[in-house]
Each structure stands twice: as structure tokens, then as C-alpha cells.
C-alpha positions as protocol buffer text, in pm:
chain_id: "A"
residue {
  index: 1
  type: MET
  ca { x: -8102 y: -5049 z: -445 }
}
residue {
  index: 2
  type: ALA
  ca { x: -7969 y: -4990 z: -107 }
}
residue {
  index: 3
  type: ILE
  ca { x: -8100 y: -5062 z: 205 }
}
residue {
  index: 4
  type: ARG
  ca { x: -8113 y: -4804 z: 439 }
}
residue {
  index: 5
  type: PHE
  ca { x: -8136 y: -4868 z: 811 }
}
residue {
  index: 6
  type: THR
  ca { x: -8241 y: -4670 z: 1111 }
}
residue {
  index: 7
  type: THR
  ca { x: -7966 y: -4500 z: 1280 }
}
residue {
  index: 8
  type: GLN
  ca { x: -7948 y: -4379 z: 1685 }
}
residue {
  index: 9
  type: GLY
  ca { x: -7861 y: -4052 z: 1518 }
}
residue {
  index: 10
  type: ASP
  ca { x: -8219 y: -4082 z: 1273 }
}
residue {
  index: 11
  type: ILE
  ca { x: -8366 y: -4134 z: 1599 }
}
residue {
  index: 12
  type: ALA
  ca { x: -8210 y: -3864 z: 1839 }
}
residue {
  index: 13
  type: GLN
  ca { x: -8372 y: -3651 z: 1523 }
}
residue {
  index: 14
  type: GLN
  ca { x: -8693 y: -3748 z: 1589 }
}
residue {
  index: 15
  type: MET
  ca { x: -8666 y: -3680 z: 1992 }
}
residue {
  index: 16
  type: HIS
  ca { x: -8841 y: -3351 z: 1947 }
}
residue {
  index: 17
  type: LEU
  ca { x: -9101 y: -3444 z: 1818 }
}
residue {
  index: 18
  type: VAL
  ca { x: -9221 y: -3787 z: 2116 }
}
residue {
  index: 19
  type: ASP
  ca { x: -9458 y: -3515 z: 2366 }
}
residue {
  index: 20
  type: ARG
  ca { x: -9672 y: -3384 z: 2060 }
}
residue {
  index: 21
  type: PRO
  ca { x: -10062 y: -3477 z: 2036 }
}
residue {
  index: 22
  type: ASP
  ca { x: -10009 y: -3636 z: 1714 }
}
residue {
  index: 23
  type: VAL
  ca { x: -9724 y: -3854 z: 1768 }
}
residue {
  index: 24
  type: LEU
  ca { x: -9886 y: -4194 z: 1716 }
}
residue {
  index: 25
  type: ASP
  ca { x: -10060 y: -4028 z: 1356 }
}
residue {
  index: 26
  type: LEU
  ca { x: -9676 y: -3924 z: 1259 }
}
residue {
  index: 27
  type: ALA
  ca { x: -9550 y: -4227 z: 1380 }
}
residue {
  index: 28
  type: VAL
  ca { x: -9759 y: -4442 z: 1154 }
}
residue {
  index: 29
  type: LEU
  ca { x: -9521 y: -4391 z: 821 }
}
residue {
  index: 30
  type: ASN
  ca { x: -9155 y: -4273 z: 1024 }
}
residue {
  index: 31
  type: LYS
  ca { x: -8951 y: -4582 z: 1175 }
}
residue {
  index: 32
  type: ALA
  ca { x: -8765 y: -4343 z: 1403 }
}
residue {
  index: 33
  type: LEU
  ca { x: -9003 y: -4124 z: 1527 }
}
residue {
  index: 34
  type: ARG
  ca { x: -9137 y: -4488 z: 1671 }
}
residue {
  index: 35
  type: HIS
  ca { x: -8850 y: -4602 z: 1790 }
}
residue {
  index: 36
  type: ALA
  ca { x: -8748 y: -4292 z: 1965 }
}
residue {
  index: 37
  type: LEU
  ca { x: -9122 y: -4322 z: 2126 }
}
residue {
  index: 38
  type: GLU
  ca { x: -8984 y: -4676 z: 2244 }
}
residue {
  index: 39
  type: GLN
  ca { x: -8645 y: -4581 z: 2334 }
}
residue {
  index: 40
  type: SER
  ca { x: -8741 y: -4218 z: 2585 }
}
residue {
  index: 41
  type: ARG
  ca { x: -9161 y: -4314 z: 2693 }
}
residue {
  index: 42
  type: PRO
  ca { x: -9306 y: -4556 z: 2815 }
}
residue {
  index: 43
  type: PRO
  ca { x: -9627 y: -4629 z: 2583 }
}
residue {
  index: 44
  type: ASN
  ca { x: -9925 y: -4555 z: 2872 }
}
residue {
  index: 45
  type: TRP
  ca { x: -9688 y: -4177 z: 2803 }
}
residue {
  index: 46
  type: TRP
  ca { x: -9749 y: -4155 z: 2409 }
}
residue {
  index: 47
  type: GLY
  ca { x: -10027 y: -3959 z: 2213 }
}
residue {
  index: 48
  type: THR
  ca { x: -10103 y: -3748 z: 2555 }
}
residue {
  index: 49
  type: GLY
  ca { x: -9960 y: -3419 z: 2506 }
}
residue {
  index: 50
  type: LEU
  ca { x: -9780 y: -3399 z: 2857 }
}
residue {
  index: 51
  type: THR
  ca { x: -9429 y: -3332 z: 2880 }
}
residue {
  index: 52
  type: PRO
  ca { x: -9219 y: -3526 z: 3165 }
}
residue {
  index: 53
  type: ALA
  ca { x: -9182 y: -3283 z: 3314 }
}
residue {
  index: 54
  type: GLU
  ca { x: -9591 y: -3220 z: 3374 }
}
residue {
  index: 55
  type: LEU
  ca { x: -9588 y: -3564 z: 3480 }
}
residue {
  index: 56
  type: VAL
  ca { x: -9372 y: -3601 z: 3705 }
}
residue {
  index: 57
  type: THR
  ca { x: -9508 y: -3327 z: 3854 }
}
residue {
  index: 58
  type: VAL
  ca { x: -9846 y: -3491 z: 3876 }
}
residue {
  index: 59
  type: ALA
  ca { x: -9638 y: -3766 z: 4064 }
}
residue {
  index: 60
  type: ASP
  ca { x: -9433 y: -3492 z: 4304 }
}
residue {
  index: 61
  type: GLU
  ca { x: -9758 y: -3345 z: 4424 }
}
residue {
  index: 62
  type: SER
  ca { x: -10038 y: -3588 z: 4465 }
}
residue {
  index: 63
  type: GLY
  ca { x: -9797 y: -3941 z: 4470 }
}
residue {
  index: 64
  type: ILE
  ca { x: -9932 y: -4118 z: 4220 }
}
residue {
  index: 65
  type: PRO
  ca { x: -9752 y: -4288 z: 3976 }
}
residue {
  index: 66
  type: VAL
  ca { x: -9707 y: -4157 z: 3603 }
}
residue {
  index: 67
  type: VAL
  ca { x: -9490 y: -4487 z: 3460 }
}
residue {
  index: 68
  type: TRP
  ca { x: -9642 y: -4814 z: 3307 }
}
residue {
  index: 69
  type: VAL
  ca { x: -10015 y: -4646 z: 3463 }
}
residue {
  index: 70
  type: PRO
  ca { x: -10224 y: -4553 z: 3427 }
}
residue {
  index: 71
  type: SER
  ca { x: -10353 y: -4475 z: 3053 }
}
residue {
  index: 72
  type: ALA
  ca { x: -10321 y: -4306 z: 2855 }
}
residue {
  index: 73
  type: ALA
  ca { x: -10723 y: -4174 z: 2895 }
}
residue {
  index: 74
  type: VAL
  ca { x: -10607 y: -4135 z: 3229 }
}
residue {
  index: 75
  type: LEU
  ca { x: -10339 y: -3900 z: 3243 }
}
residue {
  index: 76
  type: GLN
  ca { x: -10439 y: -3664 z: 3079 }
}
residue {
  index: 77
  type: PRO
  ca { x: -10696 y: -3560 z: 3260 }
}
residue {
  index: 78
  type: LEU
  ca { x: -10438 y: -3618 z: 3585 }
}
residue {
  index: 79
  type: GLY
  ca { x: -10230 y: -3299 z: 3395 }
}
residue {
  index: 80
  type: ALA
  ca { x: -10441 y: -3095 z: 3380 }
}
residue {
  index: 81
  type: ALA
  ca { x: -10655 y: -3159 z: 3771 }
}
residue {
  index: 82
  type: THR
  ca { x: -10514 y: -2876 z: 3998 }
}
residue {
  index: 83
  type: ALA
  ca { x: -10287 y: -3025 z: 4282 }
}
residue {
  index: 84
  type: GLY
  ca { x: -10573 y: -2994 z: 4496 }
}
residue {
  index: 85
  type: ASN
  ca { x: -10834 y: -3237 z: 4360 }
}
residue {
  index: 86
  type: ARG
  ca { x: -10603 y: -3441 z: 4140 }
}
residue {
  index: 87
  type: ARG
  ca { x: -10717 y: -3728 z: 4372 }
}
residue {
  index: 88
  type: GLN
  ca { x: -11074 y: -3715 z: 4342 }
}
residue {
  index: 89
  type: VAL
  ca { x: -10959 y: -3740 z: 3942 }
}
residue {
  index: 90
  type: LEU
  ca { x: -10784 y: -4055 z: 4004 }
}
residue {
  index: 91
  type: ILE
  ca { x: -11130 y: -4190 z: 4207 }
}
residue {
  index: 92
  type: ARG
  ca { x: -11360 y: -4083 z: 3911 }
}
residue {
  index: 93
  type: TYR
  ca { x: -11119 y: -4273 z: 3684 }
}
residue {
  index: 94
  type: GLU
  ca { x: -11159 y: -4581 z: 3925 }
}
residue {
  index: 95
  type: SER
  ca { x: -11193 y: -4839 z: 3694 }
}
residue {
  index: 96
  type: GLN
  ca { x: -11054 y: -4762 z: 3456 }
}
residue {
  index: 97
  type: VAL
  ca { x: -10668 y: -4667 z: 3655 }
}
residue {
  index: 98
  type: VAL
  ca { x: -10726 y: -5058 z: 3822 }
}
residue {
  index: 99
  type: ALA
  ca { x: -10799 y: -5172 z: 3502 }
}
residue {
  index: 100
  type: ASP
  ca { x: -10538 y: -5037 z: 3359 }
}
residue {
  index: 101
  type: CYS
  ca { x: -10334 y: -5208 z: 3646 }
}
residue {
  index: 102
  type: PHE
  ca { x: -10468 y: -5559 z: 3583 }
}
residue {
  index: 103
  type: ALA
  ca { x: -10333 y: -5481 z: 3239 }
}
residue {
  index: 104
  type: ALA
  ca { x: -10045 y: -5386 z: 3297 }
}
residue {
  index: 105
  type: VAL
  ca { x: -9945 y: -5728 z: 3525 }
}
residue {
  index: 106
  type: ALA
  ca { x: -10056 y: -5952 z: 3324 }
}
residue {
  index: 107
  type: GLU
  ca { x: -9773 y: -5831 z: 3035 }
}
residue {
  index: 108
  type: CYS
  ca { x: -9532 y: -5948 z: 3372 }
}
residue {
  index: 109
  type: ASP
  ca { x: -9471 y: -6270 z: 3244 }
}
residue {
  index: 110
  type: ASP
  ca { x: -9123 y: -6359 z: 3371 }
}
residue {
  index: 111
  type: PRO
  ca { x: -9063 y: -6652 z: 3611 }
}
residue {
  index: 112
  type: TRP
  ca { x: -8798 y: -6480 z: 3809 }
}
residue {
  index: 113
  type: ILE
  ca { x: -9075 y: -6201 z: 3907 }
}
residue {
  index: 114
  type: SER
  ca { x: -9337 y: -6500 z: 3906 }
}
residue {
  index: 115
  type: SER
  ca { x: -9433 y: -6455 z: 4250 }
}
residue {
  index: 116
  type: ASP
  ca { x: -9503 y: -6071 z: 4316 }
}
residue {
  index: 117
  type: GLN
  ca { x: -9689 y: -6071 z: 3998 }
}
residue {
  index: 118
  type: VAL
  ca { x: -9945 y: -6311 z: 4164 }
}
residue {
  index: 119
  type: LEU
  ca { x: -9928 y: -6049 z: 4452 }
}
residue {
  index: 120
  type: VAL
  ca { x: -9923 y: -5743 z: 4274 }
}
residue {
  index: 121
  type: ARG
  ca { x: -10227 y: -5858 z: 4132 }
}
residue {
  index: 122
  type: ARG
  ca { x: -10434 y: -5968 z: 4436 }
}
residue {
  index: 123
  type: ALA
  ca { x: -10388 y: -5657 z: 4564 }
}
residue {
  index: 124
  type: ALA
  ca { x: -10560 y: -5545 z: 4242 }
}
residue {
  index: 125
  type: GLU
  ca { x: -10868 y: -5773 z: 4283 }
}
residue {
  index: 126
  type: THR
  ca { x: -10861 y: -5705 z: 4654 }
}
residue {
  index: 127
  type: TYR
  ca { x: -10955 y: -5356 z: 4569 }
}
residue {
  index: 128
  type: LYS
  ca { x: -11176 y: -5417 z: 4278 }
}
residue {
  index: 129
  type: ALA
  ca { x: -11361 y: -5634 z: 4533 }
}
residue {
  index: 130
  type: GLY
  ca { x: -11396 y: -5322 z: 4799 }
}
residue {
  index: 131
  type: TYR
  ca { x: -11114 y: -5434 z: 5057 }
}
residue {
  index: 132
  type: PHE
  ca { x: -10912 y: -5148 z: 5075 }
}
residue {
  index: 133
  type: GLU
  ca { x: -10736 y: -5115 z: 5379 }
}
residue {
  index: 134
  type: ALA
  ca { x: -10642 y: -5516 z: 5290 }
}
residue {
  index: 135
  type: ALA
  ca { x: -10562 y: -5406 z: 4927 }
}
residue {
  index: 136
  type: MET
  ca { x: -10325 y: -5141 z: 5094 }
}
residue {
  index: 137
  type: ALA
  ca { x: -10150 y: -5377 z: 5281 }
}
residue {
  index: 138
  type: LEU
  ca { x: -10094 y: -5615 z: 5075 }
}
residue {
  index: 139
  type: ALA
  ca { x: -10049 y: -5354 z: 4815 }
}
residue {
  index: 140
  type: VAL
  ca { x: -9719 y: -5228 z: 5048 }
}
residue {
  index: 141
  type: ALA
  ca { x: -9586 y: -5542 z: 5130 }
}
residue {
  index: 142
  type: VAL
  ca { x: -9475 y: -5640 z: 4804 }
}
residue {
  index: 143
  type: GLY
  ca { x: -9423 y: -5322 z: 4692 }
}
residue {
  index: 144
  type: GLU
  ca { x: -9200 y: -5206 z: 4923 }
}
residue {
  index: 145
  type: PRO
  ca { x: -8864 y: -5459 z: 4784 }
}
residue {
  index: 146
  type: LEU
  ca { x: -9013 y: -5340 z: 4482 }
}
residue {
  index: 147
  type: ALA
  ca { x: -8937 y: -4964 z: 4576 }
}
residue {
  index: 148
  type: ILE
  ca { x: -8613 y: -5050 z: 4697 }
}
residue {
  index: 149
  type: TRP
  ca { x: -8481 y: -5192 z: 4339 }
}
residue {
  index: 150
  type: GLY
  ca { x: -8635 y: -4926 z: 4179 }
}
residue {
  index: 151
  type: SER
  ca { x: -8464 y: -4671 z: 4404 }
}
residue {
  index: 152
  type: LYS
  ca { x: -8112 y: -4827 z: 4343 }
}
residue {
  index: 153
  type: ARG
  ca { x: -7995 y: -4697 z: 4022 }
}
residue {
  index: 154
  type: ARG
  ca { x: -7819 y: -4986 z: 3767 }
}
residue {
  index: 155
  type: VAL
  ca { x: -7513 y: -4757 z: 3689 }
}
residue {
  index: 156
  type: HIS
  ca { x: -7372 y: -4482 z: 3876 }
}
residue {
  index: 157
  type: ALA
  ca { x: -7084 y: -4218 z: 3727 }
}
residue {
  index: 158
  type: PHE
  ca { x: -6775 y: -4147 z: 3932 }
}
residue {
  index: 159
  type: SER
  ca { x: -6542 y: -3851 z: 3789 }
}
residue {
  index: 160
  type: SER
  ca { x: -6265 y: -4079 z: 4003 }
}
residue {
  index: 161
  type: ARG
  ca { x: -6178 y: -4349 z: 4254 }
}
residue {
  index: 162
  type: ASP
  ca { x: -6271 y: -4130 z: 4608 }
}
residue {
  index: 163
  type: ASP
  ca { x: -6591 y: -4046 z: 4471 }
}
residue {
  index: 164
  type: SER
  ca { x: -6706 y: -4413 z: 4414 }
}
residue {
  index: 165
  type: ASP
  ca { x: -6534 y: -4461 z: 4748 }
}
residue {
  index: 166
  type: ASP
  ca { x: -6712 y: -4177 z: 4899 }
}
residue {
  index: 167
  type: PHE
  ca { x: -7023 y: -4366 z: 4782 }
}
residue {
  index: 168
  type: ASN
  ca { x: -6955 y: -4765 z: 4853 }
}
residue {
  index: 169
  type: TYR
  ca { x: -6942 y: -4628 z: 5217 }
}
residue {
  index: 170
  type: LEU
  ca { x: -7211 y: -4347 z: 5227 }
}
residue {
  index: 171
  type: ARG
  ca { x: -7450 y: -4726 z: 5133 }
}
residue {
  index: 172
  type: LYS
  ca { x: -7255 y: -4894 z: 5347 }
}
residue {
  index: 173
  type: ARG
  ca { x: -7123 y: -5113 z: 5075 }
}
residue {
  index: 174
  type: ARG
  ca { x: -6719 y: -5160 z: 5230 }
}
residue {
  index: 175
  type: GLU
  ca { x: -6562 y: -5478 z: 5216 }
}
residue {
  index: 176
  type: ASP
  ca { x: -6344 y: -5364 z: 4932 }
}
residue {
  index: 177
  type: LEU
  ca { x: -6287 y: -5033 z: 5128 }
}
residue {
  index: 178
  type: ASP
  ca { x: -5934 y: -5109 z: 5334 }
}
residue {
  index: 179
  type: PRO
  ca { x: -5919 y: -4931 z: 5676 }
}
residue {
  index: 180
  type: ASP
  ca { x: -5641 y: -4595 z: 5544 }
}
residue {
  index: 181
  type: ARG
  ca { x: -5891 y: -4593 z: 5288 }
}
residue {
  index: 182
  type: ILE
  ca { x: -6246 y: -4565 z: 5463 }
}
residue {
  index: 183
  type: GLN
  ca { x: -5994 y: -4235 z: 5641 }
}
residue {
  index: 184
  type: ALA
  ca { x: -6001 y: -4069 z: 5324 }
}
residue {
  index: 185
  type: VAL
  ca { x: -6319 y: -4118 z: 5271 }
}
residue {
  index: 186
  type: LYS
  ca { x: -6428 y: -3935 z: 5628 }
}
residue {
  index: 187
  type: ARG
  ca { x: -6167 y: -3675 z: 5557 }
}
residue {
  index: 188
  type: ARG
  ca { x: -6318 y: -3593 z: 5195 }
}
residue {
  index: 189
  type: LEU
  ca { x: -6638 y: -3571 z: 5355 }
}
residue {
  index: 190
  type: GLN
  ca { x: -6599 y: -3326 z: 5702 }
}
residue {
  index: 191
  type: ASP
  ca { x: -6345 y: -3117 z: 5453 }
}
residue {
  index: 192
  type: ARG
  ca { x: -6672 y: -3048 z: 5247 }
}
residue {
  index: 193
  type: GLY
  ca { x: -6878 y: -2984 z: 5585 }
}
residue {
  index: 194
  type: LEU
  ca { x: -7150 y: -3284 z: 5563 }
}
residue {
  index: 195
  type: ASP
  ca { x: -7249 y: -3446 z: 5799 }
}
residue {
  index: 196
  type: ILE
  ca { x: -7134 y: -3850 z: 5785 }
}
residue {
  index: 197
  type: GLY
  ca { x: -7463 y: -3963 z: 5984 }
}
residue {
  index: 198
  type: GLU
  ca { x: -7667 y: -3771 z: 5816 }
}
residue {
  index: 199
  type: GLU
  ca { x: -7509 y: -3841 z: 5470 }
}
residue {
  index: 200
  type: ILE
  ca { x: -7547 y: -4219 z: 5521 }
}
residue {
  index: 201
  type: LYS
  ca { x: -7902 y: -4163 z: 5663 }
}
residue {
  index: 202
  type: ARG
  ca { x: -7985 y: -3990 z: 5292 }
}
residue {
  index: 203
  type: TYR
  ca { x: -7815 y: -4313 z: 5104 }
}
residue {
  index: 204
  type: GLY
  ca { x: -8042 y: -4565 z: 5297 }
}
residue {
  index: 205
  type: LYS
  ca { x: -8228 y: -4772 z: 5115 }
}
residue {
  index: 206
  type: TYR
  ca { x: -8539 y: -4594 z: 5271 }
}
residue {
  index: 207
  type: ASN
  ca { x: -8403 y: -4186 z: 5176 }
}
residue {
  index: 208
  type: LEU
  ca { x: -8180 y: -4347 z: 4851 }
}
residue {
  index: 209
  type: ALA
  ca { x: -8424 y: -4314 z: 4555 }
}
residue {
  index: 210
  type: GLU
  ca { x: -8508 y: -3875 z: 4683 }
}
residue {
  index: 211
  type: THR
  ca { x: -8093 y: -3864 z: 4745 }
}
residue {
  index: 212
  type: GLU
  ca { x: -8095 y: -3893 z: 4356 }
}
residue {
  index: 213
  type: LEU
  ca { x: -8415 y: -3635 z: 4290 }
}
residue {
  index: 214
  type: GLN
  ca { x: -8189 y: -3403 z: 4468 }
}
residue {
  index: 215
  type: GLY
  ca { x: -7863 y: -3489 z: 4314 }
}
residue {
  index: 216
  type: GLY
  ca { x: -7694 y: -3656 z: 4618 }
}
residue {
  index: 217
  type: SER
  ca { x: -7329 y: -3545 z: 4742 }
}
residue {
  index: 218
  type: VAL
  ca { x: -7218 y: -3800 z: 4529 }
}
residue {
  index: 219
  type: GLY
  ca { x: -7221 y: -4139 z: 4296 }
}
residue {
  index: 220
  type: PHE
  ca { x: -7504 y: -3863 z: 4135 }
}
residue {
  index: 221
  type: GLY
  ca { x: -7326 y: -3738 z: 3881 }
}
residue {
  index: 222
  type: PHE
  ca { x: -7556 y: -3668 z: 3621 }
}
residue {
  index: 223
  type: PRO
  ca { x: -7960 y: -3637 z: 3681 }
}
residue {
  index: 224
  type: PRO
  ca { x: -8205 y: -3992 z: 3609 }
}
residue {
  index: 225
  type: GLU
  ca { x: -8346 y: -3974 z: 3288 }
}
residue {
  index: 226
  type: PRO
  ca { x: -8732 y: -3800 z: 3270 }
}
residue {
  index: 227
  type: TRP
  ca { x: -8833 y: -4206 z: 3286 }
}
residue {
  index: 228
  type: ARG
  ca { x: -8656 y: -4298 z: 3604 }
}
residue {
  index: 229
  type: GLU
  ca { x: -8711 y: -3947 z: 3679 }
}
residue {
  index: 230
  type: ALA
  ca { x: -9085 y: -4011 z: 3627 }
}
residue {
  index: 231
  type: LEU
  ca { x: -9063 y: -4368 z: 3793 }
}
residue {
  index: 232
  type: ILE
  ca { x: -8946 y: -4279 z: 4093 }
}
residue {
  index: 233
  type: THR
  ca { x: -9082 y: -3989 z: 4268 }
}
residue {
  index: 234
  type: PRO
  ca { x: -9374 y: -4166 z: 4401 }
}
residue {
  index: 235
  type: ILE
  ca { x: -9123 y: -4387 z: 4570 }
}
residue {
  index: 236
  type: LYS
  ca { x: -8998 y: -4008 z: 4757 }
}
residue {
  index: 237
  type: HIS
  ca { x: -9309 y: -3976 z: 4888 }
}
residue {
  index: 238
  type: PHE
  ca { x: -9410 y: -4377 z: 5031 }
}
residue {
  index: 239
  type: PHE
  ca { x: -9057 y: -4396 z: 5220 }
}
residue {
  index: 240
  type: LYS
  ca { x: -9146 y: -4049 z: 5379 }
}
residue {
  index: 241
  type: THR
  ca { x: -8960 y: -4041 z: 5710 }
}
residue {
  index: 242
  type: TYR
  ca { x: -9215 y: -4099 z: 5947 }
}
residue {
  index: 243
  type: GLN
  ca { x: -9151 y: -4138 z: 6346 }
}
residue {
  index: 244
  type: THR
  ca { x: -9473 y: -4168 z: 6551 }
}
residue {
  index: 245
  type: ASP
  ca { x: -9209 y: -4166 z: 6840 }
}
residue {
  index: 246
  type: LYS
  ca { x: -9136 y: -3795 z: 6758 }
}
residue {
  index: 247
  type: GLY
  ca { x: -9493 y: -3716 z: 6693 }
}
residue {
  index: 248
  type: ASP
  ca { x: -9454 y: -3660 z: 6320 }
}
residue {
  index: 249
  type: ALA
  ca { x: -9803 y: -3667 z: 6147 }
}
residue {
  index: 250
  type: ILE
  ca { x: -9928 y: -3893 z: 5968 }
}
residue {
  index: 251
  type: PRO
  ca { x: -9808 y: -3840 z: 5591 }
}
residue {
  index: 252
  type: ALA
  ca { x: -10151 y: -3778 z: 5467 }
}
residue {
  index: 253
  type: LEU
  ca { x: -10001 y: -3980 z: 5060 }
}
residue {
  index: 254
  type: ALA
  ca { x: -9918 y: -4348 z: 5079 }
}
residue {
  index: 255
  type: SER
  ca { x: -9721 y: -4418 z: 5309 }
}
residue {
  index: 256
  type: ARG
  ca { x: -9500 y: -4780 z: 5344 }
}
residue {
  index: 257
  type: HIS
  ca { x: -9380 y: -4677 z: 5691 }
}
residue {
  index: 258
  type: ALA
  ca { x: -9759 y: -4578 z: 5835 }
}
residue {
  index: 259
  type: THR
  ca { x: -9874 y: -4855 z: 5709 }
}
residue {
  index: 260
  type: VAL
  ca { x: -9665 y: -5069 z: 5896 }
}
residue {
  index: 261
  type: HIS
  ca { x: -9593 y: -4868 z: 6222 }
}
residue {
  index: 262
  type: GLN
  ca { x: -9970 y: -4686 z: 6218 }
}
residue {
  index: 263
  type: PRO
  ca { x: -10215 y: -4819 z: 6032 }
}
residue {
  index: 264
  type: THR
  ca { x: -10520 y: -4627 z: 6067 }
}
residue {
  index: 265
  type: VAL
  ca { x: -10856 y: -4646 z: 5923 }
}
residue {
  index: 266
  type: GLU
  ca { x: -10847 y: -4298 z: 5762 }
}
residue {
  index: 267
  type: HIS
  ca { x: -10459 y: -4326 z: 5599 }
}
residue {
  index: 268
  type: LEU
  ca { x: -10595 y: -4653 z: 5482 }
}
residue {
  index: 269
  type: SER
  ca { x: -10786 y: -4466 z: 5232 }
}
residue {
  index: 270
  type: ARG
  ca { x: -10957 y: -4538 z: 4877 }
}
residue {
  index: 271
  type: GLU
  ca { x: -10763 y: -4309 z: 4727 }
}
residue {
  index: 272
  type: ASN
  ca { x: -10376 y: -4411 z: 4890 }
}
residue {
  index: 273
  type: ALA
  ca { x: -10518 y: -4835 z: 4883 }
}
residue {
  index: 274
  type: LEU
  ca { x: -10536 y: -4716 z: 4476 }
}
residue {
  index: 275
  type: THR
  ca { x: -10251 y: -4530 z: 4474 }
}
residue {
  index: 276
  type: ALA
  ca { x: -10021 y: -4841 z: 4637 }
}
residue {
  index: 277
  type: VAL
  ca { x: -10164 y: -5058 z: 4368 }
}
residue {
  index: 278
  type: MET
  ca { x: -10028 y: -4845 z: 4120 }
}
residue {
  index: 279
  type: LEU
  ca { x: -9711 y: -4836 z: 4287 }
}
residue {
  index: 280
  type: ALA
  ca { x: -9665 y: -5162 z: 4286 }
}
residue {
  index: 281
  type: THR
  ca { x: -9804 y: -5225 z: 3906 }
}
residue {
  index: 282
  type: SER
  ca { x: -9577 y: -4938 z: 3778 }
}
residue {
  index: 283
  type: LEU
  ca { x: -9287 y: -5076 z: 3955 }
}
residue {
  index: 284
  type: LEU
  ca { x: -9335 y: -5445 z: 3867 }
}
residue {
  index: 285
  type: ARG
  ca { x: -9409 y: -5365 z: 3578 }
}
residue {
  index: 286
  type: GLU
  ca { x: -9099 y: -5193 z: 3508 }
}
residue {
  index: 287
  type: MET
  ca { x: -8865 y: -5524 z: 3675 }
}
residue {
  index: 288
  type: GLN
  ca { x: -9011 y: -5681 z: 3377 }
}
residue {
  index: 289
  type: GLU
  ca { x: -8872 y: -5497 z: 3134 }
}
residue {
  index: 290
  type: TRP
  ca { x: -8533 y: -5519 z: 3339 }
}
residue {
  index: 291
  type: CYS
  ca { x: -8567 y: -5892 z: 3324 }
}
residue {
  index: 292
  type: LEU
  ca { x: -8611 y: -5877 z: 2967 }
}
residue {
  index: 293
  type: ASP
  ca { x: -8269 y: -5678 z: 2940 }
}
residue {
  index: 294
  type: VAL
  ca { x: -8109 y: -5874 z: 3122 }
}
residue {
  index: 295
  type: ARG
  ca { x: -8157 y: -6202 z: 2952 }
}
residue {
  index: 296
  type: ILE
  ca { x: -8113 y: -6040 z: 2610 }
}
residue {
  index: 297
  type: SER
  ca { x: -7818 y: -5898 z: 2750 }
}
residue {
  index: 298
  type: ASP
  ca { x: -7672 y: -6174 z: 2897 }
}
residue {
  index: 299
  type: ARG
  ca { x: -7883 y: -6443 z: 2662 }
}
residue {
  index: 300
  type: LEU
  ca { x: -8091 y: -6639 z: 2867 }
}
residue {
  index: 301
  type: PRO
  ca { x: -8369 y: -6882 z: 2837 }
}
residue {
  index: 302
  type: ALA
  ca { x: -8681 y: -6784 z: 2992 }
}
residue {
  index: 303
  type: ASP
  ca { x: -8662 y: -7029 z: 3273 }
}
């Protein structure tokens, strides 16, 4: 009897089942469905019955990370809660969320991220000990480079060389652009009615996640897949513009800028500290997956 292997076509046919609450039971005898789950949804979504749109709403309304952490047992009540009481629900499940963070960080064993792993674990330990301000300060410090990394899409699609030039100009990657091509970029952007200075800000490191979510003017020809959309949505809040010299109100949700430039007891709260620890954990665990992918594709051994 000929052996039949599971194909990508088989997996694609099971995608409509991945968000069902009974998906784990169905996947026991359905190898293609199991592969569909692994390819399209982080493990903490499995069996929640929540759709990607519902999970993105949780992240967007409350700034709460939903990829890798928290566990399904916490995601379900978060998904059922209203925007107004979701952060209270998070604190109600605080001990479980902290345990989820420890478990996710423990899986981050690639040597490339060993220092980050130690620091994120220390932030979780500090939070568990009740030092919320210190935990948030450390989580924000280690979380900033992780969030910048997470904001940078690994692959971009361009419809033309001009689009590629426009993107590289806005991202300040201009070493490959000669003066004539730079002038052509400026003309194209101006012809489209875009303010070049404002567009460059939108493509800066602190605004890149939000620009992708909004569908940037160039370089984002296709929307982020659900996993990535959910991953980077909290980053939008983490890097929300906050300028003290312009009289901006301190953001209500965990903010890198407020923590670094205008820390207050009110902002370094229990809720924001937990969210910051979760975000650092979520992004670190995502980076662990990226490390594995790179090592496999490049056939690199663990150092």
C-alpha cells in the first residue's frame, strides 16, 4: 500500500476548523488539522473558541498581549470581558498569568537570546515579589529592543522598484539610493500629497507597528496575518506618542515613553507592570521561534 503524506493542500482544507472550541479533540485523529493549528495559531489560542479578530480586539482595546501568553484559561475570560473591566479580569488571574510568563520564558533557550531570557525572567520574578514599579521598569527596558524587533516585518512585498525605493527612503535605508533616485522618491511622495517629514516619522522605529496595522503608504502591500497582527497590536500602545513638552496626558496603558521620560507611581501600576512583563515575554517567545527558523533554514547548530 502506498504511503500518503499530508500535503499543504490537505492542511489548507482544515483551516476553517482551527478556531473551534473542540479543535484539540478533532486534531487527535486529524493530522492535517494539527499541522494547520501549528502553522496558523500560537498554542495558547488552541481550543479557546476565540477568533483572531476577537483576540486582536482584546489587544487593541486593552493593550494586553495575546500571543504565547496568557494561557487559554485566561484568554477565554479576557475575550468575554468588556473593554472597561478587562484589566481587572487580568489581575483576577494574576497568579496564572505570571506562571504562564515563567513557562514561556523557560522555553526561550536559544543562545542568541540568553541575556534577554535572564532579564525577562528577572522582571517576572520581581513582579511576583510585589515590586511592581521595579518589574515594569525592567520589563520596559528589555522589552523596548524586543518591541522594535517585533515591529520590523521580516518580508516586504513591492509591486515595483519605485515602491522599494520609497520604502527604503522612508525607513532611512538610503545607502543604495543614488541622488537621482532620492529625488525621484521625493517627487513621487509629493505627487501623492504626502508630507515627507510626517511619512518618515510614521516609518520610524517607534511607529512602525502602528503604520503596518494601518496599512502604510508603501511597503505593506498585504495586511499582516492574524498571528502577526495580534503580536504587534500591543506594541502600538507600548510606543504610543507621548511628549511632555507638548502637554500630552500620560498614557493609561503601559508606555515605554512615559516609563522612561515621566515615570509616576500611577503609571507604574500593578496592571501596567503585568502587561509590560507579558509583552516582553510574548516578544521573547516569538524571537525564540525566529531563532529556530533561522537555524533550520541556514542549518546552523545551537552555539
